[in-house]
MIROBA-194411 format. One record per residue: x, y, z of N, C-alpha, C, O in turn; residue number from 1; residue in three letters. Coordinates in Angstrom, 2 decimals, padded with zeros to 5 digits. Example, Ala and Ser with C-alpha at 12.3 -4.5 7.8 and 13.67 -1.06 7.14 Angstrom:
     n_X     n_Y     n_Z    ca_X    ca_Y    ca_Z     c_X     c_Y     c_Z     o_X     o_Y     o_Z resi resn
  013.19 -005.69  007.80  012.30 -004.50  007.80  013.20 -003.30  007.80  014.24 -003.32  008.46    1  ALA
  012.85 -002.25  007.08  013.67 -001.06  007.14  012.90  000.03  007.87  013.41  001.14  008.04    2  SER
//
This chain:
     n_X     n_Y     n_Z    ca_X    ca_Y    ca_Z     c_X     c_Y     c_Z     o_X     o_Y     o_Z resi resn
 -055.44  061.16  050.08 -055.37  061.76  048.87 -054.31  062.86  048.63 -053.56  063.27  049.52    1  GLY
 -054.31  063.29  047.36 -053.16  063.95  047.21 -053.82  065.53  047.78 -054.99  065.92  047.84    2  ALA
 -052.54  066.20  048.16 -052.90  067.77  048.33 -052.71  068.74  047.36 -051.89  068.58  046.45    3  ARG
 -053.30  069.61  047.46 -052.85  070.68  046.41 -051.99  071.53  046.76 -052.16  072.05  047.86    4  LYS
 -050.98  071.89  046.07 -050.02  072.83  046.45 -050.48  074.25  046.10 -050.98  074.47  045.00    5  ARG
 -050.33  075.13  046.95 -050.64  076.65  047.06 -049.65  077.26  046.27 -048.47  076.99  046.49    6  LYS
 -049.98  078.05  045.36 -048.91  078.81  044.60 -048.27  079.97  045.49 -049.02  080.42  046.36    7  ARG
 -047.21  080.43  045.40 -046.58  081.11  046.11 -046.41  082.72  045.54 -045.79  083.63  046.10    8  SER
 -047.07  082.76  044.43 -047.03  084.11  043.78 -047.47  084.30  042.47 -047.56  083.24  041.85    9  GLY
 -047.78  085.29  041.86 -047.87  085.35  040.58 -047.00  084.99  039.72 -045.84  085.18  040.09   10  ALA
 -047.15  084.45  038.53 -046.20  084.13  037.61 -045.97  084.83  036.85 -046.86  085.22  036.09   11  ILE
 -044.54  085.32  036.75 -043.85  086.45  035.96 -044.17  086.40  034.55 -043.44  085.51  034.13   12  ALA
 -044.91  086.88  033.51 -044.68  086.90  032.16 -043.69  087.49  031.52 -043.17  088.43  032.10   13  ARG
 -043.20  087.12  030.26 -042.23  087.87  029.77 -042.75  088.93  029.11 -043.95  088.95  028.82   14  PRO
 -041.88  089.99  028.78 -042.47  091.24  028.04 -043.13  090.66  026.64 -042.74  089.60  026.16   15  PRO
 -044.04  091.36  026.11 -044.51  090.94  025.01 -044.18  092.04  023.86 -044.24  093.23  024.16   16  CYS
 -043.86  091.66  022.63 -043.68  092.62  021.40 -044.99  092.34  020.53 -045.35  091.43  019.78   17  ASP
 -045.58  093.68  021.02 -046.88  093.61  020.08 -046.78  093.58  018.72 -047.72  093.07  018.11   18  GLU
 -045.79  094.05  018.06 -045.47  093.72  016.80 -045.30  092.47  016.06 -045.58  092.23  014.88   19  ALA
 -044.73  091.61  017.07 -044.90  090.00  016.79 -046.05  089.31  016.46 -046.08  088.40  015.62   20  ALA
 -047.24  089.82  017.24 -048.37  089.28  017.45 -049.29  089.98  016.26 -050.48  089.67  016.20   21  LEU
 -048.88  090.70  015.54 -049.58  091.28  014.22 -049.29  090.31  012.99 -048.19  089.77  012.86   22  GLN
 -050.25  090.13  012.18 -050.25  089.23  010.88 -048.91  090.09  009.99 -048.79  091.31  010.07   23  PRO
 -048.19  089.42  009.37 -047.28  089.88  008.48 -047.99  090.80  007.52 -049.14  090.51  007.20   24  PRO
 -047.45  091.83  007.04 -047.88  092.68  005.95 -047.56  092.24  004.62 -046.36  092.16  004.37   25  ARG
 -048.43  091.92  003.67 -048.26  091.67  002.44 -048.28  092.77  001.31 -049.25  093.53  001.42   26  CYS
 -047.61  092.99  000.48 -047.62  094.26 -000.42 -048.95  094.06 -001.44 -049.73  094.97 -001.75   27  GLU
 -049.00  092.85 -001.82 -050.07  092.38 -002.71 -051.10  092.15 -002.15 -051.07  091.83 -000.96   28  ALA
 -052.27  092.26 -002.85 -053.78  092.09 -002.22 -053.81  090.52 -002.15 -053.37  089.80 -003.04   29  PRO
 -054.41  090.08 -000.95 -054.49  088.52 -000.77 -055.01  087.73 -001.95 -054.69  086.54 -002.07   30  LEU
 -055.88  088.39 -002.91 -056.43  087.89 -003.95 -055.51  087.48 -004.88 -055.74  086.50 -005.59   31  SER
 -054.22  088.29 -004.99 -053.50  088.14 -006.14 -052.22  087.32 -005.54 -051.38  086.92 -006.35   32  GLU
 -052.03  087.04 -004.12 -050.90  086.20 -003.40 -051.15  084.71 -003.82 -052.10  084.08 -003.35   33  THR
 -050.29  084.18 -004.70 -050.36  082.68 -004.71 -050.23  081.82 -003.54 -049.44  082.12 -002.66   34  PRO
 -050.95  080.77 -003.46 -050.75  079.94 -002.16 -050.09  078.68 -002.76 -050.58  078.17 -003.77   35  VAL
 -048.98  078.17 -002.18 -048.56  076.84 -002.66 -048.92  075.82 -001.69 -048.73  075.98 -000.49   36  LEU
 -049.47  074.69 -002.22 -049.86  073.63 -001.25 -049.18  072.36 -001.82 -049.13  072.28 -003.05   37  VAL
 -048.71  071.49 -001.15 -048.21  070.37 -001.58 -049.55  069.31 -001.67 -050.41  069.09 -000.81   38  ASN
 -049.42  068.80 -002.86 -050.70  067.89 -003.09 -050.90  066.80 -002.38 -052.02  066.36 -002.13   39  ARG
 -049.80  066.27 -002.01 -049.89  064.78 -001.12 -050.56  064.83  000.11 -051.44  064.01  000.39   40  SER
 -050.14  065.91  001.04 -050.94  065.97  002.35 -052.33  066.39  002.18 -053.18  065.87  002.90   41  PRO
 -052.69  067.41  001.17 -053.94  067.70  000.84 -054.81  066.56  000.49 -055.89  066.38  001.06   42  ALA
 -054.29  065.70 -000.54 -055.07  064.58 -000.85 -055.26  063.57  000.26 -056.32  062.95  000.40   43  LEU
 -054.22  063.43  001.03 -054.37  062.45  002.14 -055.44  062.73  003.26 -056.14  061.90  003.86   44  THR
 -055.39  064.08  003.41 -056.27  064.55  004.40 -057.91  064.32  003.67 -058.73  063.61  004.24   45  LEU
 -058.17  064.94  002.51 -059.48  064.57  001.75 -059.68  063.19  001.58 -060.79  062.82  001.96   46  TRP
 -058.98  062.38  001.16 -059.49  061.17  000.98 -059.52  060.43  002.38 -060.37  059.54  002.49   47  ALA
 -058.70  060.68  003.46 -059.16  060.19  004.71 -060.54  060.57  005.42 -061.19  059.81  006.14   48  ALA
 -060.87  061.89  005.10 -062.17  062.31  005.45 -063.34  061.65  004.63 -064.46  061.47  005.09   49  CYS
 -062.94  061.31  003.34 -063.86  060.71  002.45 -064.03  059.15  002.82 -065.14  058.63  002.70   50  VAL
 -062.88  058.37  003.30 -063.12  057.18  003.70 -063.85  057.10  005.29 -064.57  056.19  005.71   51  ALA
 -063.49  058.14  005.89 -064.21  058.00  007.20 -065.92  058.19  006.94 -066.78  057.66  007.64   52  GLN
 -066.14  058.96  005.88 -067.64  059.17  005.69 -068.28  057.89  005.36 -069.37  057.55  005.82   53  ARG
 -067.43  057.09  004.40 -067.88  055.84  003.95 -067.82  054.77  005.00 -068.03  053.60  004.69   54  LEU
 -067.52  055.15  006.32 -067.62  054.12  007.26 -066.57  053.69  008.00 -066.67  053.21  009.13   55  GLY
 -065.48  053.85  007.35 -064.24  053.35  008.01 -063.58  054.17  009.26 -063.59  055.40  009.23   56  HIS
 -063.03  053.48  010.33 -062.74  054.21  011.28 -061.49  055.15  011.14 -060.75  054.77  010.23   57  ASP
 -061.10  056.16  011.71 -060.02  057.07  011.52 -058.59  056.51  010.97 -057.94  056.90  010.00   58  TRP
 -058.35  055.65  011.74 -056.85  054.92  011.73 -056.80  054.13  010.20 -055.81  054.14  009.48   59  GLN
 -057.97  053.50  009.90 -058.10  052.77  008.61 -058.28  053.84  007.55 -057.65  053.69  006.51   60  ALA
 -059.11  054.96  007.72 -059.23  055.93  006.93 -057.78  056.50  006.37 -057.40  056.67  005.21   61  SER
 -057.12  056.73  007.60 -055.53  057.28  007.12 -054.81  056.49  006.45 -054.05  056.90  005.58   62  LEU
 -054.97  054.95  006.80 -054.10  054.19  005.87 -054.51  053.93  004.68 -053.64  053.52  003.90   63  SER
 -055.75  054.05  004.22 -056.14  053.87  003.07 -055.94  055.41  002.06 -055.83  055.47  000.83   64  LEU
 -055.94  056.37  002.90 -055.57  057.55  002.28 -054.19  057.60  001.92 -053.85  057.98  000.80   65  ALA
 -053.46  057.30  002.68 -051.81  057.29  002.44 -051.38  056.29  001.42 -050.36  056.39  000.74   66  THR
 -052.37  055.17  001.37 -051.92  054.15  000.03 -052.45  054.80 -001.33 -051.92  054.50 -002.40   67  ALA
 -053.49  055.68 -001.24 -054.27  056.21 -002.30 -053.14  057.23 -002.62 -052.68  057.11 -003.76   68  LEU
 -052.66  058.15 -001.90 -051.52  059.31 -002.40 -050.29  058.48 -002.73 -049.57  058.96 -003.60   69  ALA
 -049.95  057.44 -002.25 -048.67  056.92 -002.70 -049.23  056.21 -004.30 -048.40  056.25 -005.21   70  ALA
 -050.11  055.81 -004.50 -050.63  055.17 -005.83 -050.66  056.43 -006.90 -050.43  056.25 -008.10   71  MET
 -050.89  057.41 -006.47 -051.12  058.72 -007.17 -049.72  059.32 -007.51 -049.45  059.85 -008.59   72  PHE
 -048.86  059.18 -006.47 -047.45  059.60 -006.72 -046.64  058.76 -007.59 -045.72  059.24 -008.25   73  ALA
 -046.97  057.55 -007.61 -046.52  056.65 -008.30 -046.68  056.68 -009.75 -045.77  056.50 -010.56   74  ARG
 -048.10  056.95 -010.05 -048.54  057.19 -011.39 -047.99  058.47 -011.89 -047.53  058.56 -013.03   75  ALA
 -048.03  059.53 -011.04 -047.24  060.79 -011.50 -045.93  060.59 -012.00 -045.65  060.93 -013.15   76  LYS
 -044.89  059.94 -011.08 -043.64  059.40 -011.44 -043.58  058.64 -012.81 -042.69  058.80 -013.65   77  GLY
 -044.68  057.77 -012.94 -044.60  057.14 -014.25 -044.76  058.22 -015.49 -044.04  058.37 -016.47   78  ARG
 -045.74  058.78 -015.17 -045.98  059.96 -016.46 -044.92  060.93 -016.49 -045.05  061.78 -017.38   79  SER
 -043.90  061.02 -015.76 -042.81  061.96 -015.88 -041.61  061.10 -016.55 -040.60  061.69 -016.94   80  LEU
 -041.74  059.81 -016.66 -040.84  058.87 -016.92 -039.70  058.37 -015.79 -038.61  057.86 -016.06   81  GLY
 -040.20  058.63 -014.57 -038.99  058.36 -013.60 -038.89  056.57 -013.24 -039.82  055.77 -013.39   82  LEU
 -037.80  056.31 -012.86 -037.94  054.76 -012.70 -038.73  054.65 -011.30 -038.69  055.34 -010.28   83  PRO
 -039.40  053.57 -011.65 -040.21  052.69 -010.53 -039.59  051.79 -009.76 -038.83  050.96 -010.26   84  GLN
 -039.90  051.86 -008.22 -039.34  050.76 -007.49 -040.21  049.62 -007.71 -041.33  049.79 -008.19   85  PRO
 -039.74  048.41 -007.39 -040.30  047.20 -007.57 -041.66  047.31 -006.68 -041.64  047.93 -005.62   86  ALA
 -042.85  046.67 -007.17 -044.21  046.88 -006.54 -044.32  045.48 -005.85 -043.80  044.47 -006.33   87  THR
 -045.01  045.51 -004.75 -045.36  044.43 -003.84 -046.43  043.79 -004.31 -047.46  044.45 -004.48   88  ASN
 -046.41  042.36 -004.63 -047.65  041.54 -004.97 -048.63  041.21 -003.94 -048.17  040.73 -002.90   89  LYS
 -049.55  041.33 -004.01 -050.70  041.26 -003.01 -051.19  039.78 -002.95 -051.37  039.16 -004.00   90  PHE
 -051.40  039.23 -001.77 -051.92  037.78 -001.71 -053.43  037.91 -001.63 -054.02  038.97 -001.41   91  ASP
 -054.01  036.68 -001.84 -055.44  036.30 -002.06 -056.37  037.00 -000.99 -057.56  037.28 -001.15   92  ALA
 -055.50  037.27  000.27 -056.39  037.99  001.44 -056.62  039.19  001.39 -057.40  039.73  002.18   93  ALA
 -055.89  039.94  000.27 -056.08  041.49  000.17 -057.39  041.53 -000.76 -057.74  040.79 -001.68   94  THR
 -057.96  042.56 -000.22 -059.28  043.01 -000.61 -058.92  044.52 -001.16 -057.88  045.09 -000.82   95  GLN
 -059.86  045.06 -002.02 -059.74  046.44 -002.41 -060.99  047.19 -002.08 -062.13  046.75 -002.24   96  SER
 -060.64  048.45 -001.58 -061.49  049.36 -001.24 -061.63  050.50 -002.03 -060.60  051.15 -002.18   97  VAL
 -062.86  050.99 -002.68 -063.13  051.85 -003.54 -063.00  053.24 -002.94 -063.80  053.54 -002.05   98  ASP
 -062.07  054.13 -003.33 -061.96  055.32 -002.61 -061.17  056.32 -003.78 -060.07  056.28 -004.33   99  LEU
 -062.39  057.24 -003.85 -062.15  058.55 -004.75 -061.94  057.90 -006.22 -061.06  058.32 -006.97  100  LEU
 -062.75  056.94 -006.53 -062.87  056.19 -007.96 -061.38  055.25 -008.14 -060.99  055.11 -009.30  101  GLY
 -060.81  054.82 -007.37 -059.51  054.06 -007.30 -059.91  052.85 -006.39 -060.62  052.99 -005.39  102  GLU
 -059.42  051.66 -006.80 -059.41  050.44 -006.22 -057.98  050.44 -005.06 -056.85  050.10 -005.42  103  ALA
 -058.31  050.87 -003.71 -057.02  050.94 -003.10 -056.84  049.23 -002.21 -057.65  048.74 -001.43  104  VAL
 -055.73  048.73 -002.61 -055.58  047.58 -001.91 -055.52  047.71 -000.47 -054.98  048.70  000.04  105  PRO
 -056.10  046.64  000.35 -056.32  046.62  001.91 -056.38  045.20  002.35 -057.06  044.33  001.81  106  ALA
 -055.68  045.06  003.27 -055.56  043.94  004.20 -055.82  044.13  005.50 -055.13  044.85  006.23  107  LEU
 -057.00  043.39  005.93 -057.73  043.55  007.27 -056.97  042.44  008.15 -056.81  041.26  007.86  108  TYR
 -056.56  043.10  009.24 -055.80  042.02  010.19 -056.48  042.16  011.40 -057.40  042.97  011.52  109  THR
 -056.06  041.37  012.39 -056.77  041.23  013.61 -056.65  042.78  014.61 -057.45  043.18  015.45  110  SER
 -055.70  043.25  014.27 -055.40  044.64  014.69 -056.24  045.76  014.17 -056.23  046.88  014.68  111  ARG
 -057.00  045.40  013.06 -057.91  046.37  012.20 -057.25  046.82  011.04 -057.83  047.58  010.26  112  GLY
//
């Protein structure tokens, strides 16, 4: 079997700057401090959690949530008048999964 190696002494720790461990000071109260959140990652996480609660495994949930976030991003782009890339046409094997009130196209493969 493998033998355990003995340590030859204490591990030296670098000096610690106590000020660096403190949270940053904010002049405005937290209730007045705006928090900016990119909506795509927030939507992806929320939709993945919902998909998992609907019975999908985590990998499938993330895939469905990412597709849903992309669908919403394309819709937002259309509403802003931005040029849209060519969309993929799905074949007959594609199914749709209802997620957050939207039909998300899904293709089930042997890999899941």
